[in-house]
PAKELO-812582 format. One line per field, with one value per residue (C-alpha): y, z, x; residue number from 1. Coordinates in Angstrom, 1 decimal, padded with zeros to 4 digits. Each point is the difference from the previous one (the first is absolute). Last residue first. Example, Ala and Ser with C-alpha at 12.3 -4.5 7.8 and 13.67 -1.06 7.14 Angstrom:
<atoms>
Y = -001.1; -003.4
Z = 007.1; 000.7
X = 013.7; -001.4
resi = 2; 1
</atoms>
This chain:
<atoms>
Y = -011.5; -002.8; 002.1; -000.6; 000.8; 003.3; 000.9; -000.6; 002.0; 003.0; -000.3; 000.0; 002.9; 002.1; -000.7; 000.9; 003.0; 001.3; -000.5; 001.5; 002.7; 001.1; -000.1; 002.4; 002.3; 000.9; 003.6; 001.0; -001.6; 001.7; -000.4; -001.8; -001.9; -003.2; 000.1; -002.9; -003.5; -001.0; 002.2; -002.5; -002.7; -002.1; -003.1; -002.7; -003.0; 000.7; 003.1; 002.3; 001.4; 003.7; -000.2; 001.5; -002.8; -000.2; -001.1; -001.3; 002.4; -001.0; 003.5; -000.6; 000.6; 002.4; -000.3; 002.8; 003.7; 002.0; -001.0; 000.4; 000.9; 003.7; 002.8; 003.7; 001.9; 001.8; 001.2; 000.6; 003.4; 000.5; 003.1; 000.6; 002.6; 003.0; 001.6; -003.3; -000.7; 000.9; -002.7; -001.4; 000.2; -003.6; 000.4; 003.2; -002.1; 001.3; 002.2; 000.9; 003.7; 001.5; -002.7; 001.0; -000.1; 003.7; -000.7; -003.1; 002.0; 002.6; -002.9; -001.1; 003.5; 000.3; -003.5; 000.9; 003.3; -001.9; -002.6; 002.7; 001.5; -003.4; -001.2; -003.8; -001.9; -002.4; 001.2; 003.6; -000.4; -001.6; 002.8; 002.8; -001.6; 000.0; -002.8; -002.1; -003.6; -001.8; -003.2; -000.2; -003.6; 000.1; 001.4; 003.2; 001.2; -000.4; -003.3; -000.5; 000.4; -002.9; -002.2; 001.0; -000.9; -003.3; -000.9; 001.2; -002.5; 001.0; -002.9; 001.5; 000.0; 000.6; 003.8; 000.6; 001.3; 002.1; 002.0; 000.8; 000.9; 002.1; 001.9; 000.7; 001.3; 002.2; -001.6; 000.6; -002.9; 000.4; -000.2; -001.6; 000.3; 001.5; 003.5; -000.3; -001.2; -003.6; 001.2; 001.5; -003.5; -001.9; 001.9; -000.5; -003.6; -000.7; 001.5; 003.4; 000.4; 002.1; 002.4; 001.0; 002.3; 001.3; 001.9; -000.3; 000.1; -003.7; -000.6; -000.1; -002.5; 001.0; -001.5; 001.7; -002.9; -002.6; 000.8; -001.5; -003.2; -000.3; 000.4; -002.9; -001.9; 000.5; -000.1; -002.8; -001.6; 000.4; -001.7; 001.5; 000.6; -000.9; 001.4; 002.5; 001.4; -000.3; 001.9; 001.1; -003.4; -001.4; -002.7; -001.4; 000.4; -001.1; -003.4; 001.5; -003.1; -003.5; -002.7; -003.5; -001.4; -003.2; 001.4; 003.0; -002.1; -001.3; 003.6; 001.3; -002.9; 000.7; 003.8; 000.6; 001.0; -002.5; 002.7; 001.5; 003.7; 003.2; 001.2; 003.6; 001.4; 000.0; -003.4; 001.2; 003.0; -001.8; -002.6; -003.3; -003.6; -000.3; 001.8; -003.1; 000.8; 001.7; -003.0; -000.8; -003.0; -003.7; -000.9; -002.3; -002.6; -003.3; -002.3; -003.8; -000.5; -001.8; 001.0; -001.2; 000.8; 000.0; -000.5; 002.1; -000.3; 003.7; 001.8; -002.4; 000.0; 000.4; -001.2; 001.1; -001.3; -001.0; 003.2; -000.7; 000.5; -003.7; -000.4; 003.0; -000.4; 003.5; 000.3; 001.0; 000.0; 000.7; -001.9; 001.4; -001.1; -002.7; 000.3; -002.9; 001.2; -002.0; 002.8; 000.3; 001.9; 001.9; 001.5; 000.8; 001.8; 001.9; 001.1; 001.1; 002.0; 001.9; 000.6; 001.4; 002.2; 001.9; -001.2; 000.2; 000.6; 003.4; 000.6; 002.3; 001.2; 003.5; 001.5; 002.4; -001.7; 001.1; 002.4; -002.7; 000.6; -003.0; -002.6; -001.4; -001.0; -003.4; -000.9; -003.1; -003.7; -002.7; -003.1; -001.9; -000.5; 003.3; 002.5; -001.3; -000.9; 003.5; 001.6; -002.1; 000.8; 003.7; -000.3; -001.9; 002.6; 002.6; -002.4; -001.4; 003.6; 000.8; -003.0; 000.9; 003.6; -000.6; 003.3; 002.7; 002.6; 002.1; -002.6; 002.2; 001.1; -003.5; -001.4; 002.6; -000.6; -003.8; 000.4; 002.3; -002.4; -003.0; 001.9; 001.8; 001.2; -002.0; 001.1; -000.3; -002.6; -002.8; 001.0; -000.3; -003.2; -001.5; 000.5; 002.2; 001.8; -001.6; 001.4; -001.2; 001.9; -001.7; 002.0; -003.0; -002.4; -003.2; 000.9; 000.3; -003.7; -002.0; -003.5; -001.0; -001.6; 001.8; -001.7; -000.9; -002.9; -000.5; -003.5; -000.4; -002.7; 001.2; 000.2; 003.5; 001.0; -001.4; 002.3; 002.9; -000.4; -000.4; 003.0; 002.2; -000.9; 000.1; 003.7; 000.0; -003.6; -000.6; -002.7; -001.8; -003.5; -001.3; -003.5; -001.8; -002.5; 000.2; -001.5; -000.1; 000.0; -000.3; 002.1; -001.1; 003.0; -000.7; 002.3; 001.0; 000.4; 003.6; 000.3; 001.0; 001.9; 003.4; -000.6; -000.3; -002.6; 000.2; -000.7; 003.7; 000.7; -002.5; 001.7; 003.3; -001.5; -001.2; 003.5; 001.5; -002.6; 000.7; 003.8; -000.3; -002.1; 002.4; 003.0; -001.8; -001.3; 000.5; -002.9; -002.2; 000.1; -002.3; -001.8; 000.8; -000.7; -003.4; -003.7; 000.0; -002.0; 001.5; 003.5; -000.9; -001.4; 003.1; 002.3; -001.2; 000.9; 003.1; 001.2; -000.6; 002.0; 003.1; -000.2; -000.1; 000.8; 001.9; 000.4; -003.4; -002.3; -003.6; -000.5; -003.6; -001.5; -003.6; -002.4; 002.4; -002.4; -001.3; -000.6; 000.5; 003.5; 001.3; 003.5; 002.2; 003.1; 003.4; 002.7; 003.7; 002.0; 003.1; 001.8; 001.5; 001.4; -000.6; -001.9; -002.3; -000.2; -002.0; 000.6; -002.9; 000.6; -003.3; -001.1; -003.6
Z = 057.1; -000.6; 000.6; -003.5; -001.4; 002.0; -001.1; -003.7; 000.3; 001.5; -002.7; -002.8; 001.6; 000.2; -003.7; -001.2; 002.3; -001.6; -003.6; 000.3; 002.4; -002.5; -002.8; 002.0; 001.2; -003.2; 000.2; 003.1; 001.0; 001.3; 002.7; 002.5; -001.9; 002.1; 000.7; -001.9; -000.8; -003.3; -001.8; 000.7; 002.6; 001.9; 002.3; 001.1; 001.9; 003.2; -000.2; 002.5; 002.9; 000.4; 000.3; -003.4; -001.5; -000.7; -003.1; 000.6; -001.5; 002.6; 001.5; 000.6; -002.9; -001.0; -003.4; -002.6; -000.6; -002.2; -003.4; -003.1; -003.4; -000.3; -002.5; 000.4; -003.3; -001.8; -003.5; -002.4; -001.5; -002.6; -001.4; -003.3; 000.6; 000.7; 003.2; 001.5; 003.6; 002.1; 000.8; 003.1; 002.4; 001.2; 002.1; 001.5; 001.8; -000.7; 002.9; -000.8; -000.6; 000.4; -002.2; 000.3; -002.5; -000.8; -003.7; 000.5; 002.1; -002.7; -002.5; 002.3; 000.0; -003.8; -000.4; 002.4; -001.8; -003.3; 001.8; 001.4; -003.4; -001.6; 002.4; -000.8; -002.2; -001.3; -003.6; 001.1; 002.2; -002.8; -002.4; 002.5; 000.9; -003.7; -002.5; 001.9; 001.0; 002.0; 002.0; 001.7; 000.6; -001.3; -003.2; -002.1; 001.9; -002.7; -001.4; -001.4; 003.5; 001.2; -002.9; 000.5; 003.7; -000.8; -002.4; 002.5; 002.4; 003.3; 002.4; 002.9; -001.3; -003.6; 000.8; 000.9; -003.4; -000.6; 003.2; -000.6; -003.6; 001.2; 002.3; -002.8; -002.2; 002.6; 002.5; 002.0; 002.1; 000.7; 003.1; 001.3; 002.6; -002.7; 001.0; 002.6; 003.6; -000.8; -001.3; 003.5; 001.6; -002.9; -000.1; 003.7; -000.1; -003.1; 001.8; -001.1; -003.1; -001.8; 002.9; -000.2; -001.4; -003.3; -001.8; -003.5; 001.3; -001.0; 002.6; -000.7; 000.6; -001.4; -002.4; -000.3; -000.2; 002.8; 000.5; -003.5; 000.6; 003.5; -001.6; -002.3; 003.1; 001.5; -003.3; 001.1; -001.8; 000.8; -000.4; 000.8; -003.7; -002.0; 000.0; 002.8; 000.8; 003.5; 002.1; 003.3; 001.7; 002.3; 002.5; 001.7; 003.3; 001.3; 001.0; 002.6; 002.3; 000.1; 002.6; -001.3; 000.9; -002.1; -002.7; -000.1; -001.0; -003.1; -000.9; 000.4; -002.0; -003.0; 000.1; -003.7; -001.0; -003.0; -002.6; 000.8; 000.8; -002.0; 001.4; -000.6; 003.1; 000.5; 001.8; 002.1; 001.5; 000.2; 002.4; -001.3; 000.7; -002.5; -002.5; -000.2; -002.1; 002.9; 002.3; 000.9; -000.4; 000.4; 002.1; 002.4; 001.6; 001.2; 002.3; 000.6; -003.3; -001.6; -003.5; -001.1; -003.7; -002.3; -003.7; -002.1; -002.9; -000.9; 003.2; 002.3; 003.3; 003.5; 003.5; 002.6; 002.8; 003.7; 001.6; 003.7; 002.0; 000.3; -003.7; -002.4; -003.8; -001.6; -002.9; -003.7; -001.0; -003.7; -002.4; -003.4; 000.9; 002.6; 000.9; 001.6; 001.3; -001.0; -000.4; -003.8; -000.8; 003.2; -001.1; -003.4; 001.4; 002.3; -003.0; -001.8; 003.0; 000.0; -003.7; 000.3; 003.0; -002.1; -002.2; 002.9; 003.0; 001.5; 003.5; 002.4; 003.2; -000.6; 003.5; 001.4; -002.1; -001.5; -002.4; -001.9; -001.4; -001.9; 001.3; -003.2; 000.5; -001.5; -001.6; 001.9; -000.9; 001.6; 000.4; 002.7; 002.4; 000.0; -001.5; 001.4; 003.3; 000.3; -000.8; 002.6; 002.6; -000.6; 000.2; 003.3; 002.7; -001.9; -000.7; 003.6; 001.2; -002.4; 001.1; 003.7; -000.8; -001.8; -001.9; 000.6; 000.7; -003.0; -002.4; -001.5; 003.5; 001.3; -002.8; 000.4; 003.8; -000.5; -002.6; 002.3; 002.9; -002.0; -001.1; -002.9; 000.6; -002.5; -003.3; -002.7; -002.5; 002.0; 003.1; -001.9; -001.5; 003.4; 001.0; 002.9; -001.8; -003.5; -001.0; -003.5; -003.3; -003.2; -000.3; 000.8; -002.7; 001.3; 003.6; -000.7; -000.6; -001.3; -000.9; -003.3; -001.3; 002.8; 003.0; 001.5; 002.5; 001.1; 001.5; 002.3; 001.3; 002.6; 000.0; 001.2; -003.5; -001.3; 002.5; -001.0; -003.7; 000.7; 002.4; -002.5; -002.7; 002.4; 000.4; -003.4; -000.9; 002.0; 002.5; 001.5; 001.3; 002.3; 001.1; -002.7; -000.6; -003.3; -000.5; -003.5; -001.2; -003.7; -002.8; -003.5; -001.9; -003.3; -002.7; -002.5; -003.4; -001.3; -003.4; -002.5; -002.6; 001.6; -000.7; -003.8; -001.6; -002.6; 002.0; -000.1; 001.6; 002.8; 000.4; 000.6; 002.6; 001.8; 000.0; 001.4; 002.7; 001.0; 000.0; 002.1; 002.6; 000.0; 000.6; 002.7; 002.1; 003.5; -000.6; -002.8; -003.0; -000.5; -003.3; -003.5; -001.8; -001.0; 000.2; 003.7; 001.2; -002.5; 001.1; 003.7; -000.4; -001.9; 002.7; 003.0; -000.5; -002.1; 002.4; 002.9; -001.8; 000.5; 003.8; -000.3; -003.5; -002.6; -003.3; -001.2; -002.5; -001.2; 001.4; -001.1; -001.1; -001.1; -001.9; -000.9; -001.9; -003.3; -002.4; 002.6; 001.2; 001.8; 001.5; 000.5; 002.1; 000.2; 002.4; 000.0; 001.4; -001.7; 002.1; -000.6; 003.0; 000.9; 003.2; -002.2; -003.8; -001.4; -003.3; -000.5; -001.1; -000.9; -003.2; 000.6
X = 002.1; 002.5; 003.0; 001.2; -003.4; -000.1; 003.5; -000.8; -003.2; 001.8; 002.7; -002.6; -001.9; 003.2; 000.8; -003.4; 000.0; 003.2; -000.9; -003.5; 001.2; 002.7; -002.6; -002.2; 002.7; 001.8; -001.3; -001.9; -003.3; -003.2; -002.6; 002.3; 002.7; 000.1; -003.7; -001.4; 001.3; -001.6; 002.5; 002.8; -000.1; -002.5; 000.1; -002.5; 001.3; -002.0; -002.2; 001.6; -002.0; -000.6; -003.8; -000.4; 002.0; 003.7; 001.9; 003.5; 002.5; 002.6; -000.3; -003.8; -002.4; -002.7; -001.8; -000.2; 000.2; 002.3; -001.5; 002.2; -001.3; -000.9; 000.4; -000.4; 000.1; 002.8; -000.5; 002.9; 001.0; 002.8; 001.7; 001.7; 001.0; 002.2; 001.1; 001.1; -000.9; 003.0; 002.6; 001.6; -002.8; 000.0; 003.2; -001.6; -002.6; -003.6; -000.8; -003.6; -000.3; 003.5; 001.5; 003.7; 002.8; -000.5; 000.0; -002.1; -002.4; -000.3; -000.8; -002.8; -001.5; 000.2; -001.6; -002.8; -000.7; -000.4; -002.2; -002.2; -000.6; -000.5; -002.8; 000.0; -002.4; 002.6; -000.1; -000.2; 003.1; 002.0; -000.9; 000.8; 003.4; 000.9; 000.5; -002.4; 000.0; -002.7; -000.4; -003.4; -000.9; -002.7; -001.2; 000.2; 003.1; 002.5; -001.3; 003.5; 001.5; -002.1; 001.2; 003.6; -000.3; -001.5; 002.8; 002.5; -001.4; -001.6; 000.7; 001.8; 003.5; -001.3; -000.5; 003.7; 001.2; -003.1; 000.4; 003.6; -000.8; -002.9; 002.3; 002.3; -002.8; -001.7; -002.3; -003.3; -001.1; -003.7; -002.3; -003.1; -002.8; -002.2; 001.1; 002.7; -000.4; 000.8; 003.4; 000.7; -000.3; 001.6; 003.3; 000.7; -000.9; 002.1; 003.0; 001.2; 002.1; -002.6; -000.2; -003.7; -002.7; 001.3; -002.6; -001.6; -003.5; -000.4; 002.7; 003.7; 002.9; 003.4; 002.5; 003.4; 002.5; 000.1; -003.7; -000.7; 001.8; -001.5; -003.4; 000.8; 000.8; -003.5; -002.0; -002.3; -002.9; -003.6; -003.4; -003.4; -000.9; 003.1; 003.6; -000.6; 003.4; 001.5; 002.5; -001.6; 000.2; -002.7; 000.7; -003.1; -001.8; -003.4; 001.2; 002.2; -000.1; -001.2; -000.5; -000.6; -003.5; 000.4; -002.3; 002.2; 003.0; -001.8; -001.0; 003.5; 001.4; -002.2; 000.4; -000.4; 003.5; 000.3; -000.8; 003.4; 000.2; -000.6; -003.4; -001.2; -001.6; -003.8; -000.3; 003.0; -001.7; -003.4; 001.5; 001.1; -000.9; -002.9; 002.3; 002.2; 003.1; 001.8; -000.4; 003.5; 002.4; -000.7; 003.0; -001.7; 002.3; -001.3; 001.9; 000.1; -001.7; -002.9; -000.9; -003.4; 000.0; -003.0; 000.8; -002.3; 002.5; 000.6; -001.1; 001.9; -002.0; 001.3; -000.6; 002.6; 002.1; -000.1; -001.1; -000.6; -003.2; -000.6; 000.2; 000.0; 000.5; 000.3; -002.3; -000.3; 003.7; 000.1; 002.1; 001.1; 003.6; 000.9; 003.6; 002.0; 003.3; 003.0; 002.5; 000.1; -003.3; 000.3; 003.3; -001.4; -003.0; 002.4; 002.0; -003.2; -001.0; 003.3; -000.2; -003.5; 001.0; 002.5; 002.9; 002.5; -002.2; 000.4; 001.2; -001.8; 001.7; 001.3; -000.6; -002.6; -002.6; -003.3; 001.7; 001.7; 003.5; 001.2; 002.4; 001.6; 003.6; -000.6; -003.3; -001.3; 000.1; -002.1; 002.2; -001.9; 002.9; 002.0; -002.4; -003.3; 001.6; 001.7; -003.3; -001.7; 002.7; -000.7; -003.8; 000.0; 000.4; -002.1; -002.8; -000.3; 000.0; -002.8; -001.9; 000.3; -000.8; -003.3; 000.2; -002.6; 002.7; -001.1; 001.4; 002.8; 001.1; -000.2; 002.0; 002.7; 000.3; 000.1; 002.8; 002.0; -000.3; 001.0; 003.1; 001.8; 003.6; 001.9; -001.4; 002.8; -001.0; 001.7; -002.1; -003.2; 001.2; 000.8; -003.6; -001.1; -002.7; -000.7; -003.4; -000.8; -000.3; -001.4; -003.2; -002.2; -001.3; 001.5; -000.7; -003.7; -000.3; 002.9; -001.3; -001.6; -003.2; -001.9; -001.7; 003.4; 000.6; 003.6; 000.6; 003.0; 002.3; 002.4; 003.8; 000.4; 001.1; -003.3; -001.8; 002.1; -000.8; -003.7; -000.1; 001.8; -002.6; -002.9; 000.4; -001.6; -001.0; -003.1; -001.0; 003.0; -000.4; 002.7; 001.1; -001.8; -002.8; -002.0; -003.5; -001.5; -003.5; -000.8; -001.3; 000.7; -001.1; -001.6; 001.2; -002.7; 001.6; 000.1; -001.7; 002.6; -002.0; 000.8; 003.7; -000.7; 002.2; 002.7; 003.1; 000.9; -003.4; 000.7; 003.4; -001.7; -002.3; 003.1; 001.4; -003.3; -000.2; 003.6; -000.5; -003.2; 001.8; 003.0; -002.4; -002.1; 002.9; -001.6; -002.4; 001.2; -002.4; -003.0; 000.1; -001.3; 003.3; -001.6; 000.6; -001.1; 003.0; 002.4; -001.1; 000.3; 003.4; 001.2; -001.5; 001.9; 003.7; -000.4; -002.7; 002.4; 002.6; -002.1; 000.4; 003.8; 001.3; -002.1; 001.9; -001.2; 001.7; -000.3; -003.5; -000.6; -003.3; -000.4; -002.3; -002.8; -002.4; -001.3; 002.8; 002.7; 001.0; 003.1; -000.2; 003.0; -000.6; 001.8; -001.1; 001.1; -002.9; -001.3; -002.5; -003.5; -001.8; -003.6; 000.8; 002.3; -000.3; 003.0; 001.8; 002.4; 003.5; 001.7; -001.7; -001.2
resi = 576; 575; 574; 573; 572; 571; 570; 569; 568; 567; 566; 565; 564; 563; 562; 561; 560; 559; 558; 557; 556; 555; 554; 553; 552; 551; 550; 549; 548; 547; 546; 545; 544; 543; 542; 541; 540; 539; 538; 537; 536; 535; 534; 533; 532; 531; 530; 529; 528; 527; 526; 525; 524; 523; 522; 521; 520; 519; 518; 517; 516; 515; 514; 513; 512; 511; 510; 509; 508; 507; 506; 505; 504; 503; 502; 501; 500; 499; 498; 497; 496; 495; 494; 493; 492; 491; 490; 489; 488; 487; 486; 485; 484; 483; 482; 481; 480; 479; 478; 477; 476; 475; 474; 473; 472; 471; 470; 469; 468; 467; 466; 465; 464; 463; 462; 461; 460; 459; 458; 457; 456; 455; 454; 453; 452; 451; 450; 449; 448; 447; 446; 445; 444; 443; 442; 441; 440; 439; 438; 437; 436; 435; 434; 433; 432; 431; 430; 429; 428; 427; 426; 425; 424; 423; 422; 421; 420; 419; 418; 417; 416; 415; 414; 413; 412; 411; 410; 409; 408; 407; 406; 405; 404; 403; 402; 401; 400; 399; 398; 397; 396; 395; 394; 393; 392; 391; 390; 389; 388; 387; 386; 385; 384; 383; 382; 381; 380; 379; 378; 377; 376; 375; 374; 373; 372; 371; 370; 369; 368; 367; 366; 365; 364; 363; 362; 361; 360; 359; 358; 357; 356; 355; 354; 353; 352; 351; 350; 349; 348; 347; 346; 345; 344; 343; 342; 341; 340; 339; 338; 337; 336; 335; 334; 333; 332; 331; 330; 329; 328; 327; 326; 325; 324; 323; 322; 321; 320; 319; 318; 317; 316; 315; 314; 313; 312; 311; 310; 309; 308; 307; 306; 305; 304; 303; 302; 301; 300; 299; 298; 297; 296; 295; 294; 293; 292; 291; 290; 289; 288; 287; 286; 285; 284; 283; 282; 281; 280; 279; 278; 277; 276; 275; 274; 273; 272; 271; 270; 269; 268; 267; 266; 265; 264; 263; 262; 261; 260; 259; 258; 257; 256; 255; 254; 253; 252; 251; 250; 249; 248; 247; 246; 245; 244; 243; 242; 241; 240; 239; 238; 237; 236; 235; 234; 233; 232; 231; 230; 229; 228; 227; 226; 225; 224; 223; 222; 221; 220; 219; 218; 217; 216; 215; 214; 213; 212; 211; 210; 209; 208; 207; 206; 205; 204; 203; 202; 201; 200; 199; 198; 197; 196; 195; 194; 193; 192; 191; 190; 189; 188; 187; 186; 185; 184; 183; 182; 181; 180; 179; 178; 177; 176; 175; 174; 173; 172; 171; 170; 169; 168; 167; 166; 165; 164; 163; 162; 161; 160; 159; 158; 157; 156; 155; 154; 153; 152; 151; 150; 149; 148; 147; 146; 145; 144; 143; 142; 141; 140; 139; 138; 137; 136; 135; 134; 133; 132; 131; 130; 129; 128; 127; 126; 125; 124; 123; 122; 121; 120; 119; 118; 117; 116; 115; 114; 113; 112; 111; 110; 109; 108; 107; 106; 105; 104; 103; 102; 101; 100; 99; 98; 97; 96; 95; 94; 93; 92; 91; 90; 89; 88; 87; 86; 85; 84; 83; 82; 81; 80; 79; 78; 77; 76; 75; 74; 73; 72; 71; 70; 69; 68; 67; 66; 65; 64; 63; 62; 61; 60; 59; 58; 57; 56; 55; 54; 53; 52; 51; 50; 49; 48; 47; 46; 45; 44; 43; 42; 41; 40; 39; 38; 37; 36; 35; 34; 33; 32; 31; 30; 29; 28; 27; 26; 25; 24; 23; 22; 21; 20; 19; 18; 17; 16; 15; 14; 13; 12; 11; 10; 9; 8; 7; 6; 5; 4; 3; 2; 1
</atoms>
């Protein structure tokens, strides 16, 4: 099939590079191979699973892989093209009915882990601790929210942080920073557990698991008093893919497309789970000495959200539906801070109600002469402030949104870093070609006045704002908002072109969840632990307070997964 496949997704046209080779006999599709796909990680699951489904049903009319919609559509389109080349009409291929061979299966193991986000580090650590483990994942791939995070991770107290030049950070400093960012609503015992264990976790990931980090890269982040965030080499997706490969070779049993429907409770103790394979209908009874829930948050379940978050653009994984939270609540597990979520100020609305991030693209703009302005054309914040301190005043502006205003060099910095958070250059070019006629708002004008008009911004105010900001650059002092002088290296150019990109609040991560003791053993409303039931990752609430700083959520997922695995191993060894 011709390699570039036009794919409609959420009303947007994209070109996806997929090559398939299909072998036909006289009267059937004999074999399908995806010989090239430009979408590694989650998208590669579609390349792995769809060929078999197509051969089984004798038609490209098969269900796609959840979470890999674009790649699934590209593969089906490519196969349909080969059918045409073979001289048949794809629509004439009536899909064969596939009879599912449902069965019941009982599995005995030391540990069952439900969810493949924080569950990845827990699974790897459990195997390193010499225990058998079954990882159950309702999606056709593992990775969770961690695999699509921004790519930074807290590394306070790690050997790498010290090697890269920061030697004076401390547990106390990190606790203080997190409390300030989270309005002192943090669960202090969990936060302390995190701060004491995140450094050793990073060292373990680097030294024993083989996760790679960008050397000498400790970026400035306004939430932190010390530079304590490392960046994964190749981003979060590369990190997650490496963990998948480790799990694939370390003897762990992984059940994909399998949803846990019930915790098994006997004599007040959790003794495993009941689950169903969504493809075959096989029902699993998994009996385990310990059960670890790492099912993520509930951002994609509006029934569990307050109105604030129901009405905020969502950009998280489709899998974040609160499954583990709801199962735990049925057992009377104590919860906290369920009304809070993490909102970022740097989103673009790529489809109704759906966002993508421009967080690192913004960094590229602000490293030059980019500024944030309101619809009135006015600056309202220090552009290098923390996300929290940008979001709060942004919500007070007209429409509850803002715009990045850029000259040519600033746009080049912005454009270069867009793909780091999932906005391809092809998409950006398409948005810019619309020039403000459709969402998301990306505009280009030969003059400031033209760009402002296209974006619906007050041009007179914007012109005055630019002149004022340039005077601050000359004086090397932002008298209005205190933008750090190291990020005021250049004046906004006197001549165009100029670019403007919308900024809307986006949301994915929930801050609330279940309560645990310091071994991450879930506790009930009466304060008693539920024997054999543990939690980790976003499911466990309160660590961040009502907001999370950069790199904190993926750091907590990796750290709590490891800590829970060790607590479980110690309990099993002690016969508890």
